[in-house]
LUMLO-186287 format. One line per 8 residues: number of its first residue (from 0); their letters; for each residue x negated, y, z negated of C-alpha. Coordinates in Angstrom, 2 decimals, always signed. Each point is the difference from the previous one (the first is absolute). Layout:
<recs>
NUM	a	X/Y/Z ~ ...
</recs>
This chain:
<recs>
0	mtgtpvvf	-11.33/+6.61/+24.61 ~ -0.03/-3.75/-0.24 ~ +2.52/-2.52/+1.30 ~ -0.38/-2.01/-3.19 ~ +2.95/+0.86/-2.24 ~ +0.23/+0.69/-3.68 ~ +2.24/-2.68/-1.51 ~ +2.32/+0.95/-2.83
8	lmgptgag	+0.96/-3.22/-1.80 ~ +2.79/+0.94/-2.38 ~ +2.91/-1.56/-1.84 ~ +1.53/-0.27/-3.44 ~ -1.94/-1.39/-2.91 ~ -0.04/-3.79/+0.00 ~ +0.80/-0.36/+3.71 ~ -3.28/-1.64/+1.00
16	ktatvfal	-2.21/+2.84/+1.29 ~ -3.18/-1.34/-1.59 ~ +0.45/-3.51/+1.40 ~ +0.66/+1.47/+3.42 ~ -3.13/+2.15/+0.01 ~ -2.12/-3.04/-0.91 ~ +1.62/-1.97/+2.81 ~ -0.62/+2.93/+2.37
24	srllaidv	-3.69/+0.06/-0.96 ~ -0.32/-3.46/+1.55 ~ +1.39/+1.28/+3.30 ~ -1.55/+3.45/+0.36 ~ -3.10/+1.90/-1.03 ~ +1.60/+2.37/-2.50 ~ -0.96/+2.48/-2.68 ~ +2.56/+0.06/-2.81
32	vsvdaaqi	+0.89/+3.24/-1.78 ~ +2.19/-0.35/-3.09 ~ +2.93/+2.39/-0.16 ~ +0.90/-0.70/-3.60 ~ +0.05/+2.71/-2.65 ~ -0.43/-2.62/-2.76 ~ -2.72/-2.23/+1.43 ~ -2.42/+2.94/+0.00
40	yrgldigt	-0.47/-0.50/-3.77 ~ -2.75/-2.20/-1.41 ~ +1.23/-2.40/-2.67 ~ +3.59/-0.17/+1.24 ~ -0.15/-3.25/+1.92 ~ +2.90/-2.20/-1.04 ~ +2.79/+2.56/-0.17 ~ -0.94/+1.57/+3.34
48	akpslael	-0.16/-3.38/+1.79 ~ -3.54/+0.87/+1.08 ~ -1.72/-2.60/+2.20 ~ -2.44/-2.16/-1.94 ~ -3.75/+0.64/+0.04 ~ -0.45/-3.03/+2.26 ~ +2.65/+1.33/+2.39 ~ -1.55/+3.46/+0.01
56	ravphhlv	-3.40/-1.50/+0.78 ~ +1.53/-1.94/+2.90 ~ +1.99/+2.98/+1.33 ~ -1.23/+3.27/-1.53 ~ +2.67/+2.61/-0.76 ~ -1.01/+3.66/-0.03 ~ +1.49/+2.29/-2.68 ~ +0.37/-2.75/-2.61
64	dirsvaqs	-1.63/+0.54/-3.42 ~ -1.11/+3.56/+0.82 ~ +1.23/+1.75/-3.17 ~ +0.02/-0.62/-3.74 ~ +3.40/-0.01/-1.68 ~ -0.76/+3.47/-1.40 ~ -0.63/+1.56/+3.40 ~ +2.44/+1.45/+2.50
72	ysaaafcd	+0.28/-0.56/+3.74 ~ +2.11/+2.19/+2.26 ~ +1.73/-0.57/+3.31 ~ -2.32/+2.60/+1.52 ~ -3.05/-1.97/-1.17 ~ +1.52/-3.17/+1.42 ~ +0.52/+1.66/+3.39 ~ -3.63/+1.14/+0.11
80	darrliha	-1.23/-3.47/-0.96 ~ +2.33/-1.81/+2.42 ~ -0.98/+2.13/+3.00 ~ -3.67/-0.57/-0.73 ~ +0.53/-3.76/-0.23 ~ +2.08/-0.10/+3.19 ~ -2.81/+1.57/+1.98 ~ -2.58/-2.26/-1.65
88	awrcgrvp	+2.01/-3.06/+1.08 ~ +0.21/+1.24/+3.58 ~ -3.73/+0.69/+0.12 ~ -0.54/-3.67/-0.89 ~ +2.50/-1.18/+2.62 ~ +2.50/-1.17/-2.61 ~ +3.72/+0.58/-0.44 ~ +0.87/+2.16/-3.02
96	vlvggssf	+2.86/-1.60/-1.93 ~ +1.59/+2.10/-2.73 ~ +1.96/-2.26/-2.32 ~ +2.06/+0.77/-3.08 ~ +3.24/+1.24/-1.45 ~ -0.74/+3.63/-0.92 ~ +2.43/+1.70/+2.35 ~ -1.07/+3.51/-0.97
104	yfralehg	-3.60/-0.71/+1.04 ~ +1.08/-1.35/+3.41 ~ +2.26/+3.01/+0.52 ~ -2.71/+2.46/-1.01 ~ -2.53/-1.59/+2.33 ~ +2.32/+0.04/+3.02 ~ +1.83/+3.29/-0.52 ~ -2.24/+2.09/-2.23
112	lpdmpgad	+0.73/+1.60/-3.36 ~ +1.92/+3.18/-0.81 ~ -1.98/+3.21/-0.42 ~ +0.04/-0.04/-3.80 ~ -1.36/+2.63/-2.40 ~ -3.11/-0.96/-1.93 ~ +0.17/-1.59/-3.42 ~ +0.83/+2.28/-2.91
120	evlrasls	-1.81/-1.61/-2.91 ~ +1.75/+2.10/-2.67 ~ +3.46/-0.77/+1.38 ~ -0.88/-3.65/+0.45 ~ -1.14/-0.23/-3.63 ~ +3.28/+1.59/-1.06 ~ +2.00/-2.48/+2.06 ~ -1.99/-2.90/-1.42
128	aeladkgl	+0.84/+1.22/-3.48 ~ +3.69/+0.21/+0.97 ~ -0.20/-3.51/+1.38 ~ -1.31/-1.31/-3.31 ~ +2.53/+2.01/-2.03 ~ +3.21/-0.20/+2.07 ~ -0.51/-3.08/+2.12 ~ -0.10/-0.63/+3.72
136	avlyaelv	+3.79/+0.01/+0.48 ~ +0.23/+3.66/-1.07 ~ -2.71/+1.08/+2.45 ~ +1.57/-1.99/+2.81 ~ +3.40/+1.57/-0.71 ~ -1.58/+3.45/+0.35 ~ -1.51/-1.00/+3.34 ~ +3.37/-1.34/+1.20
144	srdprras	+1.62/+3.31/-0.97 ~ -2.63/+2.26/+1.54 ~ -1.08/-1.97/+3.09 ~ +2.36/-2.92/+0.64 ~ -1.53/-0.74/+3.43 ~ -3.40/-0.60/-1.51 ~ +1.42/-1.87/-3.00 ~ +1.75/-2.45/+2.33
152	aiaptdpq	-3.39/-1.01/+1.42 ~ -1.55/-0.76/-3.41 ~ +0.78/-2.95/-2.24 ~ +1.37/+1.12/-3.40 ~ -2.73/-2.12/-1.62 ~ -2.94/+1.69/+1.75 ~ -1.45/+2.55/-2.48 ~ -2.97/+1.01/+2.14
160	rivralev	+2.10/+1.12/+2.97 ~ +2.78/+1.46/-2.16 ~ -2.45/+2.16/-1.93 ~ -1.74/+1.11/+3.20 ~ +3.31/+0.87/+1.67 ~ +1.14/+2.00/-3.02 ~ -3.35/+1.78/-0.08 ~ +0.63/+1.15/+3.57
168	vrtvgrvp	+3.67/+0.82/-0.63 ~ -0.83/+2.17/-3.00 ~ -2.71/+1.73/+2.02 ~ +1.67/+0.72/+3.35 ~ +3.65/-0.97/-0.52 ~ +0.12/-3.29/+1.92 ~ -2.27/-2.57/+1.56 ~ -0.91/+1.21/+3.52
176	eraaptpw	+1.30/-1.91/+3.00 ~ -2.63/-2.01/+1.77 ~ -1.55/+2.09/+2.75 ~ +0.63/-1.04/+3.60 ~ -2.15/-3.12/+0.19 ~ -3.04/-0.21/+2.17 ~ +0.65/-2.85/+2.45 ~ -1.50/-3.25/-1.29
184	pypilkfa	-3.23/-0.16/+2.02 ~ -0.39/-3.78/+0.06 ~ +1.87/-2.87/+1.67 ~ +2.04/-1.67/-2.69 ~ +1.95/-3.19/-0.56 ~ +2.32/-0.23/-3.00 ~ +1.19/-3.29/-1.43 ~ +2.09/-0.77/-3.05
192	inppdrte	+0.20/-3.49/-1.47 ~ +3.24/-0.87/-1.72 ~ +2.02/-3.19/-0.38 ~ +3.40/+0.73/+1.57 ~ +1.72/-1.62/-2.99 ~ -0.14/+2.47/-2.91 ~ +0.68/-2.86/-2.43 ~ -3.23/-1.65/+1.16
200	lhkrigar	-1.96/+3.20/-0.63 ~ +1.50/+0.34/-3.48 ~ -0.92/-3.61/-0.80 ~ -3.57/+0.68/+1.10 ~ -0.18/+3.12/-2.12 ~ +1.28/-1.77/-3.11 ~ -2.34/-2.96/+0.48 ~ -2.97/+2.29/+0.60
208	frrmlvrg	+0.64/+2.02/-3.16 ~ +0.24/-3.18/-2.06 ~ -3.30/-1.20/+1.50 ~ -1.59/+3.31/-0.96 ~ +1.06/-0.51/-3.61 ~ -1.42/-3.53/-0.02 ~ -3.29/+1.24/+1.50 ~ -0.50/+2.62/-2.71
216	lieeaawl	+1.95/+3.16/+0.86 ~ +0.79/+0.64/-3.66 ~ -3.68/-0.10/-0.95 ~ -0.90/+2.20/+2.98 ~ +2.66/+2.54/-0.98 ~ -1.16/-0.06/-3.62 ~ -3.47/+0.92/+1.22 ~ +1.45/+2.84/+2.10
224	fgqglpag	+2.08/+1.41/-2.86 ~ -3.06/-0.20/-2.23 ~ -2.02/+2.38/+2.18 ~ +1.31/+3.12/-1.78 ~ +1.56/+1.48/+3.14 ~ +2.44/+2.94/-0.24 ~ +3.68/-0.94/-0.06 ~ +0.56/+1.34/+3.52
232	aptlrlvg	-2.88/-1.92/+1.60 ~ +1.15/-1.56/+3.31 ~ -1.40/-3.42/-0.89 ~ +2.21/-0.26/-3.09 ~ +3.10/+0.43/+2.16 ~ -0.83/-2.68/+2.57 ~ +2.72/-2.58/+0.55 ~ -0.66/-3.04/-2.17
240	yrqvgeyl	-2.45/+1.72/-2.32 ~ +2.69/+2.40/-1.17 ~ +2.32/-2.87/-0.94 ~ -2.80/-1.92/-1.73 ~ -0.73/+3.18/-1.96 ~ +3.55/-0.10/-1.33 ~ -0.52/-3.62/-1.02 ~ -3.31/+0.76/-1.70
248	rdkipynd	+1.69/+2.76/-2.02 ~ +2.65/-2.53/-1.11 ~ +2.75/+1.92/+1.79 ~ +1.14/-2.97/+2.09 ~ -0.26/-3.80/-0.47 ~ -1.87/-2.24/+2.41 ~ +3.10/-1.11/+1.90 ~ +0.94/+3.63/+0.64
256	lveqgsaa	-3.55/+0.69/+1.15 ~ +0.36/-2.68/+2.67 ~ +3.33/+1.40/+1.20 ~ -0.94/+3.68/-0.19 ~ -3.34/-0.53/+1.74 ~ +1.69/-1.92/+2.80 ~ +2.79/+2.59/+0.27 ~ -2.44/+2.90/+0.18
264	trqlakrq	-1.91/-1.79/+2.76 ~ +3.24/-0.60/+1.91 ~ +0.79/+3.71/-0.26 ~ -3.45/+0.83/+1.33 ~ +0.55/-2.35/+2.94 ~ +3.35/+1.66/+0.71 ~ -1.62/+3.45/+0.16 ~ -2.70/-1.32/+2.30
272	ltwlrada	+2.59/-1.55/+2.32 ~ +2.07/+3.20/+0.10 ~ -3.02/+1.94/+1.24 ~ -0.96/-2.62/+2.56 ~ +3.50/-0.28/+1.45 ~ -0.01/+3.73/+0.73 ~ -2.96/-0.45/+2.38 ~ +1.15/-1.19/+3.43
280	avqwldgg	-3.59/-0.79/+1.04 ~ -0.32/-2.82/-2.52 ~ -0.01/-3.52/+1.42 ~ +1.54/-2.45/-2.48 ~ -1.51/-3.42/-0.61 ~ +1.46/-2.91/-1.97 ~ -2.57/-1.13/-2.56 ~ +2.08/-2.92/-1.22
288	gprgseic	-0.60/-3.71/+0.45 ~ -3.13/-2.11/-0.55 ~ -1.75/+1.52/+3.05 ~ +1.41/+3.51/-0.32 ~ -3.34/+1.75/-0.43 ~ -1.56/-1.77/+3.00 ~ +3.00/+0.83/+2.21 ~ -0.12/+3.66/-1.07
296	atairdav	-3.75/+0.16/+0.58 ~ +0.36/-1.45/+3.48 ~ +2.66/+2.59/+0.90 ~ -2.27/+2.81/-1.20 ~ -3.00/-1.43/+1.89 ~ +2.04/-0.20/+3.22 ~ +1.22/+3.60/-0.36 ~ -3.54/+1.26/-0.60
304	dkmrggpl	-1.32/-1.91/+3.04 ~ +2.80/+1.39/+2.16 ~ -0.73/+3.58/-1.05 ~ -3.71/-0.23/+0.72 ~ +0.40/-1.88/+3.25 ~ -0.85/-3.61/-0.70 ~ -1.19/-2.40/-2.72 ~ -3.11/+1.25/-1.77
312	gg	+0.40/-1.88/-3.26 ~ -2.94/-0.76/-2.25
</recs>
């Protein structure tokens, strides 16, 4: 056991997590582990708000660019990778900082995953065919009817998790409850960055989505949709890319793309905040203002130093 904590740096999309982790790197010797189910994909840089190559060289992020857009990555694989990286950071005398907005990954790492039956490839193929034929809304409605508890924890726009949940439901009747969790074996500090004014967060989200479009999100999405991926591929349903896909298919005009992309991102942020507010251990930080990231980083540095008994910054 080490007195150096694992830092969870969380918060809704657009709140300023990336700026804070770069500010923190100037105050502490840290190893950064990305907790972002979209930034794992190579080639999806603009729409996932991935740090630039120069930024990644300055402050390397583990678990970025580790999969092609045609490959899958599970919460179980993330947990294995994250634990390995946590121990590697400690061996080097560094503070492991897990940063991102993928709530399910954080939850899985801290509390474990349900004891789920193995994949049924025949059933999964059948469900994928139903998805293509009937649409995601029909499959989600079945999940709501058969296992409303599990359905409430899954976004209606998440085909990967909906199909997996239905696979389990059709196999054993319902998704198993999570087993009694093994106590988290590491000291932990949880922080969430969020401007207290929701209007400010919404302005940031809208401005960020417009910047993505200017930087080339449409071209990046066109490349993604040209990869010949199956209709249910998780990457095709990512927020931002999904809306650009509608635009590329001439289903919505450009002005609607701007509004729908921003609205979908606001909805994502709302889901992230709902999960975070249910966790009493989270310490909230205000990322607003011109020095917001530096102030947040200083608060995190001070909490880490206090937990391990004195300043040991790098």
